[in-house]
C-alpha positions, -999 to 999 in steps of 0.1 A, spaced: -284 265 -178 -291 243 -150 -293 260 -115 -273 246 -88 -294 223 -62 -300 243 -30 -285 221 -1 -318 214 18 -346 221 -10 -369 200 -22 -348 181 -47 -312 182 -24 -304 163 4 -319 170 40 -299 200 56 -288 190 90 -288 222 114 -259 233 129 -239 205 111 -213 219 84 -200 184 71 -225 169 42 -202 140 32 -216 105 36 -194 86 65 -184 59 38 -170 89 16 -151 101 46 -137 65 53 -126 61 17 -149 33 10 -171 50 -18 -165 81 -40 -172 113 -25 -212 119 -21 -236 136 5 -253 124 29 -291 118 21 -305 104 53 -292 133 80 -270 108 92 -290 82 104 -269 57 93 -285 28 111 -316 33 93 -302 44 58 -307 22 26 -275 32 11 -256 22 43 -272 -12 41 -262 -12 1 -228 -4 7 -224 -32 33 -243 -58 12 -219 -51 -15 -188 -58 5 -201 -88 17 -212 -103 -18 -177 -91 -30 -159 -113 2 -181 -142 2 -161 -177 7 -166 -210 9 -152 -208 44 -173 -200 74 -191 -165 74 -171 -141 94 -191 -135 123 -177 -99 131 -203 -68 120 -195 -58 84 -190 -23 95 -159 -37 116 -145 -57 86 -147 -28 63 -132 -2 88 -109 -23 109 -76 -5 98 -92 30 109 -111 23 138 -128 58 138 -164 60 152 -187 68 126 -195 102 146 -158 110 141 -164 103 102 -195 123 102 -179 155 119 -202 153 151 -172 148 173 -137 160 168 -120 124 177 -134 92 191 -121 55 181 -149 30 181 -145 11 211 -174 -14 205 -168 -33 171 -190 -11 154 -219 -26 170 -237 7 171 -271 -5 181 -253 -17 216 -228 9 218 -231 28 250 -214 61 234 -239 59 206 -267 58 228 -254 85 249 -252 112 221 -287 103 209 -298 112 243 -280 141 247 -293 154 214 -326 153 225 -325 168 259 -297 194 251 -305 231 257 -310 245 222 -293 276 210 -308 303 192 -306 301 156 -300 329 131 -330 347 115 -344 367 88 -369 392 93 -396 399 63 -429 422 72 -427 420 107 -422 385 117 -389 362 123 -380 331 100 -354 309 113 -328 301 92 -319 263 79 -355 257 92 -385 239 71 -419 252 71 -454 238 67 -481 261 54 -500 256 82 -470 277 103 -452 251 119 -417 241 115 -394 213 113 -354 215 123 -335 182 110 -310 173 136 -280 146 134 -291 112 133 -322 122 113 -344 132 143 -367 162 137 -376 187 162 -408 207 154 -427 239 168 -448 269 157 -434 298 142 -435 332 151 -462 342 128 -487 316 141 -476 328 178 -478 362 174 -514 357 154 -531 339 184 -508 354 210 -498 342 248 -516 307 255 -531 291 286 -524 258 276 -504 234 251 -513 198 250 -489 177 233 -492 140 220 -472 112 244 -441 93 235 -445 69 214 -475 80 196 -475 90 160 -481 124 138 -490 127 104 -479 157 81 -509 178 77 -526 164 108 -534 180 141 -500 173 162 -512 195 196 -540 216 210 -534 253 219 -559 272 240 -566 306 249 -594 321 270 -616 290 259 -605 291 221 -588 263 206 -566 254 180 -547 226 168 -516 232 148 -505 205 121 -476 183 118 -450 192 95 -441 153 88 -448 120 96 -433 102 124 -431 88 160 -429 111 191 -393 106 208 -397 133 232 -418 165 242 -412 199 259 -423 193 293 -417 233 298 -450 241 282 -468 220 303 -464 248 331 -453 278 309 -473 273 276 -462 312 269 -423 300 266 -432 293 228 -442 329 222 -412 342 240 -387 318 221 -407 299 192 -376 286 173 -354 277 205 -368 270 240 -402 269 228 -402 238 207 -432 212 210 -414 177 201 -388 155 189 -398 131 162 -385 103 147 -396 106 108 -413 78 90 -395 90 57 -379 124 61 -367 131 25 -407 125 15 -421 147 45 -391 178 36 -405 175 -4 -438 192 10 -423 219 30 -411 255 22 -375 261 28 -348 292 28 -359 319 2 -393 300 -4 -403 304 30 -393 339 30 -414 344 -2 -441 327 16 -442 346 48 -444 378 29 -474 366 15 -489 352 44 -484 388 62 -505 406 31 -531 379 36 -534 385 73 -537 423 66 -564 413 40 -584 391 63 -583 415 95 -594 442 72 -621 421 62 -635 403 94 -627 432 118 -620 465 100 -587 468 110 -555 473 91 -522 455 105 -492 477 114 -458 467 121 -446 484 153 -406 492 154 -403 466 125 -422 438 142 -456 428 139 -474 432 174 -467 403 199 -507 395 201 -526 402 171 -556 385 182 -557 399 214 -549 437 199 -575 438 171 -610 446 185 -636 420 170 -607 397 154 -623 360 147 -603 333 163 -617 307 143 -614 324 109 -579 331 118 -572 295 127 -589 284 95 -571 307 71 -534 301 85 -533 271 107 -553 246 87 
């Protein structure tokens, strides 16, 4: 018997954090049969979106002069529903810009508000003393990726890594417009002369960085999955990047394994056995373990 595909798994479509609807806007408009969105509602960068419009143009081609109006307008002219309404992002909005989304002020306002709006705390699972945010994707180097509406991805370091290295003195992030590569350093964090470079969970271009970390680096430790985010990235190939990340039950099992491996490494290098306090791992493992080897911890768990 074939197992159902888990939404957001390596073989399923990307799971958009906090958005219940997963139907393609063309399905909601009645243009195509019911189909799930495969590009995190990044309609303007979606190959399927371009295909639907190209097929419509081919079917309506005629010897008469070409209709100069946008294809999306001609296809949805009887509905007038904004694509953000069709996707479920907003409750009600009629298009007032002839479906020219690229030049639409409302579309740009929504995109900007997504990047800059305060983050609510996600739901968590707890395993082996560490928290794991639900519906986030995890890189084996203990960074996370949260897929947001429009295909943008917010990234940061997970609870395990931040408890492992403890409060940071500095967090240096790349500049706007710079590119990051999956599995390569994306930032530099420092503590008491020690340095670590967490790896990027995906390929893409940096659209925004968390300015708060420049003056309060420990924000990441206090709120690793919300206010302590590092940057927002426009991915080069979202689905390809996500296939290499951990998700759902898989990420919980991995975190259990990492906790067990950490206990073994600390026992080997410092003669110390990690113990949870009150169901949580200590908040500063490096600072709490005598003779802990920073470089060994970074190599073992962040690289």
